[in-house]
C-alpha positions as CSV (number, residue, x, y, z in Angstrom):
1,X,1.3,-18.0,72.2
2,X,2.6,-14.6,73.2
3,X,0.4,-11.6,73.9
4,X,1.2,-8.3,75.6
5,X,2.2,-9.9,78.9
6,X,2.3,-8.2,82.2
7,X,4.7,-9.2,85.0
8,X,4.0,-9.3,88.7
9,X,4.9,-6.4,90.9
10,X,8.0,-8.2,92.1
11,X,9.7,-7.8,88.8
12,X,10.5,-4.1,89.3
13,X,13.0,-4.2,92.2
14,X,15.0,-7.1,90.7
15,X,15.0,-5.7,87.1
16,X,15.9,-2.1,88.1
17,X,18.7,-3.4,90.3
18,X,20.0,-5.6,87.5
19,X,19.9,-2.8,85.0
20,X,21.8,-0.5,87.3
21,X,24.4,-3.2,88.0
22,X,24.9,-4.1,84.4
23,X,25.0,-0.6,82.9
24,X,28.6,0.3,83.6
25,X,30.0,-3.1,83.1
26,X,28.2,-3.6,79.8
27,X,29.4,-0.2,78.5
28,X,33.0,-1.4,79.2
29,X,32.4,-4.5,77.0
30,X,30.6,-2.5,74.3
31,X,33.3,-3.3,71.7
32,X,33.3,-7.0,72.5
33,X,30.6,-9.7,72.2
34,X,27.1,-8.7,73.6
35,X,27.4,-8.8,77.4
36,X,25.4,-8.8,80.6
37,X,27.5,-7.5,83.4
38,X,30.9,-9.1,83.1
39,X,29.6,-12.1,81.2
40,X,29.5,-12.4,77.4
41,X,26.2,-13.4,75.9
42,X,27.9,-16.2,74.0
43,X,31.1,-15.9,72.1
44,X,31.5,-13.3,69.4
45,X,31.4,-16.0,66.8
46,X,28.1,-17.5,68.0
47,X,25.3,-17.5,65.5
48,X,23.3,-15.1,67.6
49,X,26.1,-12.6,67.3
50,X,27.0,-12.9,63.6
51,X,25.9,-10.4,60.9
52,X,23.6,-11.8,58.3
53,X,23.0,-8.6,56.2
54,X,25.1,-9.9,53.2
55,X,23.8,-13.5,53.2
56,X,21.5,-14.7,50.3
57,X,17.7,-14.5,50.5
58,X,16.2,-17.9,51.2
59,X,14.4,-19.1,48.0
60,X,11.2,-19.7,50.1
61,X,11.2,-16.2,51.5
62,X,8.0,-14.9,49.9
63,X,6.1,-18.0,51.1
64,X,7.4,-17.7,54.6
65,X,6.6,-14.0,54.9
66,X,3.2,-14.5,53.3
67,X,2.4,-17.2,55.9
68,X,3.2,-14.9,58.8
69,X,1.4,-11.9,57.3
70,X,2.7,-9.6,54.6
71,X,0.4,-6.8,55.8
72,X,0.8,-7.5,59.5
73,X,2.8,-4.9,61.4
74,X,5.9,-5.4,63.5
75,X,4.8,-5.5,67.2
76,X,6.8,-4.8,70.3
77,X,6.1,-7.6,72.8
78,X,7.7,-5.6,75.5
79,X,7.3,-2.2,77.3
80,X,6.9,-0.2,80.4
81,X,3.2,-0.7,80.8
82,X,2.5,3.0,80.7
83,X,-0.8,2.2,78.8
84,X,-1.9,-0.7,80.9
85,X,-0.5,0.1,84.3
86,X,1.7,-3.1,84.2
87,X,5.0,-3.7,82.4
88,X,5.0,-6.5,79.8
89,X,7.6,-8.6,78.1
90,X,10.0,-11.3,79.3
91,X,11.8,-10.1,82.5
92,X,15.2,-11.3,83.6
93,X,17.3,-11.0,86.8
94,X,21.1,-11.2,87.4
95,X,22.1,-13.0,90.6
96,X,25.5,-13.4,92.3
97,X,27.6,-16.5,92.3
98,X,26.5,-17.3,95.9
99,X,22.8,-17.2,95.1
100,X,21.5,-20.5,96.7
101,X,20.4,-23.2,94.3
102,X,16.8,-24.5,94.7
103,X,15.1,-27.6,93.4
104,X,13.3,-27.6,90.1
105,X,10.2,-29.9,90.0
106,X,8.6,-30.8,86.7
107,X,4.8,-30.6,87.0
108,X,1.8,-30.2,84.6
109,X,0.6,-26.6,84.0
110,X,-2.2,-25.2,82.0
111,X,-2.8,-28.7,80.5
112,X,0.7,-29.1,79.3
113,X,2.6,-32.3,80.3
114,X,6.1,-31.7,81.9
115,X,9.2,-32.6,79.8
116,X,11.8,-33.7,82.4
117,X,13.6,-36.0,79.8
118,X,14.4,-32.9,77.6
119,X,15.2,-30.6,80.6
120,X,18.3,-29.8,82.7
121,X,17.7,-30.8,86.3
122,X,18.2,-28.5,89.2
123,X,19.2,-27.0,91.5
124,X,18.9,-23.5,89.8
125,X,20.0,-20.2,91.6
126,X,16.5,-18.7,91.3
127,X,15.4,-16.3,94.0
128,X,11.9,-16.9,95.5
129,X,10.7,-13.5,94.2
130,X,12.3,-13.8,90.7
131,X,10.4,-11.8,88.1
132,X,8.0,-14.0,86.1
133,X,6.3,-13.4,82.8
134,X,2.7,-12.9,83.8
135,X,-0.3,-13.1,84.0
136,X,-1.3,-16.7,83.4
137,X,-4.9,-15.8,82.4
138,X,-3.5,-13.8,79.5
139,X,-1.9,-16.9,78.0
140,X,1.6,-16.1,79.3
141,X,4.3,-18.7,79.0
142,X,5.4,-17.6,82.6
143,X,9.1,-17.6,81.6
144,X,11.7,-17.1,84.3
145,X,15.1,-16.0,83.1
146,X,18.2,-15.9,85.4
147,X,21.8,-15.0,84.6
148,X,24.3,-16.0,87.3
149,X,27.4,-13.8,87.5
150,X,30.7,-15.6,88.1
151,X,29.6,-18.9,86.5
152,X,28.2,-16.9,83.4
153,X,25.3,-19.4,83.3
154,X,21.9,-18.8,82.0
155,X,18.9,-20.5,83.6
156,X,15.4,-20.5,82.0
157,X,12.1,-22.0,83.0
158,X,8.9,-22.4,81.1
159,X,5.5,-22.3,82.9
160,X,7.3,-21.5,86.1
161,X,5.5,-21.3,89.4
162,X,7.3,-20.5,92.8
163,X,6.5,-22.9,95.7
164,X,6.3,-22.1,99.4
165,X,9.5,-24.0,100.2
166,X,11.5,-21.9,97.8
167,X,11.6,-24.4,95.0
168,X,10.1,-23.9,91.6
169,X,7.7,-25.9,89.4
170,X,8.2,-25.8,85.6
171,X,7.0,-27.7,82.5
172,X,10.6,-27.5,81.1
173,X,13.9,-26.0,82.1
174,X,17.2,-25.3,80.5
175,X,20.6,-24.0,81.3
176,X,23.2,-22.5,79.0
177,X,26.9,-21.7,79.4
178,X,27.2,-18.1,78.1
179,X,30.9,-18.6,77.4
180,X,30.3,-21.6,75.1
181,X,28.9,-22.3,71.7
182,X,27.4,-25.6,72.8
183,X,23.8,-26.3,71.6
184,X,21.2,-28.5,73.3
185,X,20.9,-32.1,72.1
186,X,19.1,-32.1,68.7
187,X,15.4,-32.8,69.3
188,X,15.3,-31.2,72.7
189,X,13.1,-28.3,73.6
190,X,14.2,-25.6,76.2
191,X,12.1,-23.0,77.9
192,X,11.4,-22.0,74.3
193,X,9.7,-23.9,71.6
194,X,12.7,-23.9,69.3
195,X,15.1,-25.4,71.9
196,X,17.0,-22.1,72.0
197,X,17.9,-19.7,74.8
198,X,15.4,-16.8,75.3
199,X,17.7,-14.2,76.9
200,X,20.1,-13.5,73.9
201,X,17.2,-12.6,71.7
202,X,15.5,-10.0,73.9
203,X,15.4,-6.3,73.1
204,X,17.0,-4.7,76.2
205,X,16.8,-1.0,77.1
206,X,20.4,-1.0,78.3
207,X,21.5,-1.9,74.7
208,X,18.9,-0.1,72.6
209,X,19.2,3.2,74.6
210,X,22.1,2.8,77.0
211,X,24.6,1.7,74.4
212,X,22.7,2.8,71.3
213,X,23.7,-0.4,69.7
214,X,22.3,-4.0,69.5
215,X,24.9,-6.5,68.2
216,X,22.9,-9.7,68.1
217,X,19.8,-11.3,66.6
218,X,16.4,-10.9,68.2
219,X,13.7,-13.3,69.0
220,X,10.2,-13.3,67.4
221,X,7.0,-15.4,67.0
222,X,4.8,-16.4,64.1
223,X,1.2,-17.9,64.2
224,X,2.1,-21.1,62.2
225,X,5.3,-22.9,61.8
226,X,6.4,-26.0,59.9
227,X,7.0,-29.4,61.6
228,X,10.7,-28.9,61.2
229,X,13.7,-27.0,62.7
230,X,16.8,-25.6,61.1
231,X,20.2,-24.8,62.7
232,X,20.6,-23.4,65.3
233,X,17.1,-24.5,66.6
234,X,16.9,-27.9,68.2
235,X,13.1,-28.5,68.3
236,X,9.9,-28.2,66.3
237,X,6.5,-27.1,67.6
238,X,4.1,-28.1,64.8
239,X,2.5,-31.1,63.1
240,X,2.0,-29.1,59.8
241,X,4.4,-30.3,56.9
242,X,3.4,-27.4,54.6
243,X,6.5,-26.1,52.8
244,X,5.0,-22.7,52.8
245,X,5.5,-22.4,56.5
246,X,8.8,-21.4,58.1
247,X,10.6,-23.9,60.4
248,X,11.7,-23.1,63.9
249,X,15.1,-21.4,63.8
250,X,14.4,-19.6,60.5
251,X,16.3,-16.3,60.3
252,X,14.7,-13.1,58.9
253,X,16.0,-9.6,58.4
254,X,14.6,-6.2,57.7
255,X,15.3,-5.4,54.0
256,X,18.2,-3.1,53.3
257,X,16.1,-0.5,51.4
258,X,13.7,0.1,54.3
259,X,14.4,3.7,55.3
260,X,15.0,4.5,59.0
261,X,14.3,8.2,58.5
262,X,11.7,9.6,60.8
263,X,12.1,6.9,63.5
264,X,13.1,7.8,67.1
265,X,16.8,7.0,68.0
266,X,15.9,3.8,70.1
267,X,13.7,2.5,67.3
268,X,16.3,3.1,64.7
269,X,18.8,1.0,66.9
270,X,16.3,-1.8,67.0
271,X,15.5,-1.6,63.3
272,X,19.2,-1.4,62.4
273,X,19.8,-4.6,64.4
274,X,17.0,-6.3,62.4
275,X,18.9,-5.3,59.2
276,X,22.3,-6.3,60.4
277,X,21.7,-9.3,62.6
278,X,18.0,-10.1,61.9
279,X,15.6,-12.1,64.1
280,X,15.2,-15.8,64.8
281,X,11.8,-17.6,64.8
282,X,11.7,-19.1,68.2
283,X,8.1,-19.8,69.2
284,X,4.5,-20.0,67.9
285,X,2.6,-16.8,68.8
286,X,1.3,-13.6,67.3
287,X,2.7,-12.5,63.9
288,X,6.0,-10.4,64.0
289,X,5.9,-10.1,67.7
290,X,9.4,-9.0,68.7
291,X,10.4,-10.1,72.2
292,X,12.0,-7.8,74.8
293,X,12.5,-7.3,78.4
294,X,10.2,-4.9,80.4
295,X,11.6,-1.7,81.5
296,X,9.9,1.4,83.1
297,X,11.8,3.7,80.6
298,X,10.3,2.3,77.4
299,X,8.1,4.8,75.6
300,X,5.3,2.4,74.8
301,X,3.0,4.5,72.6
302,X,5.8,5.9,70.6
303,X,7.3,2.4,70.0
304,X,4.0,0.9,69.1
305,X,3.2,3.7,66.6
306,X,6.7,3.5,65.0
307,X,6.7,-0.3,64.8
308,X,3.3,-0.2,63.1
309,X,5.0,1.5,60.1
310,X,7.0,-1.7,59.5
311,X,5.0,-4.5,57.8
312,X,5.7,-8.1,57.1
313,X,6.5,-7.3,53.5
314,X,9.5,-5.3,54.7
315,X,11.2,-8.5,55.9
316,X,12.8,-11.4,54.0
317,X,14.0,-14.8,55.1
318,X,17.7,-15.4,55.0
319,X,19.6,-18.5,54.1
320,X,22.2,-19.0,56.8
321,X,23.3,-22.5,55.9
322,X,26.7,-21.3,54.8
323,X,27.5,-20.2,58.4
324,X,27.1,-23.7,59.9
325,X,30.4,-25.2,60.8
326,X,29.0,-28.0,63.0
327,X,25.3,-28.8,63.3
328,X,25.8,-29.5,67.0
329,X,27.6,-26.2,67.7
330,X,26.4,-22.6,67.7
331,X,29.7,-21.4,66.3
332,X,29.3,-19.7,62.9
333,X,31.8,-19.4,60.2
334,X,32.7,-16.0,59.1
335,X,30.1,-14.7,56.6
């Protein structure tokens, strides 16, 4: 379950360096698929990057929204930490092609049994001081997210812990080719409950403010989910069969008639993305918690206040079944 997670002090140097590095290159690719540096964040026709604003409403929308909370506000699960003194969110780091690979060992953590049979083995190019979603006592999933330039590969760990020899322990781990539409084997988890990548669903400052445009779906959590998953998700995280609950992978969008007047420019960009590309249910957690990367430039109090004006009843579930070309591929048909 996600809360307002802080990250350790080591996040800042890596994250700021990554943001400075990606800024210019990302701007150059602004008219293409979403990008990080010189790498695409999946092809332009990937389900994360396809508009869903004209797709039909899922017939179970009212039940799904009600189960998450019609009166619950949208919440930014990211920020600068100006209110708490520590940044919070899911950090990431960009590393070069020559970053040394280190072993990944699958070990129990916080009472959770490791899942090596559903994980991608190492080595992973993870620096010893890579930023980690923290702190553990706050119920953090301790995600580590690394993008390697050159190979354009995404590496993600769940319940990660650095070891003295430079290796990392994790409960589960996954790698993704950012230039491919390939999905994980059906039934496999990842570093996320839905078996999906985390990075493409993060709200990033360099997109929301630097580019003034977010061209992909976002990631969010809900308190209760059904014991099922729908494309493009690969994994469920519940034993509850109630049809009133949304499955992992369910897409939602902000309703078209929700006015964006009166919101700050960066919040308007985020809300417009929620109208155009929507958000994907990726984990069990707090209601309508929208995931993002920490950044010292976020205006936490302003974003929190403006997000609180958006309620669960402003969202609707979307039927994306018409976009599926192959259940084992993230490639989407043209809507």
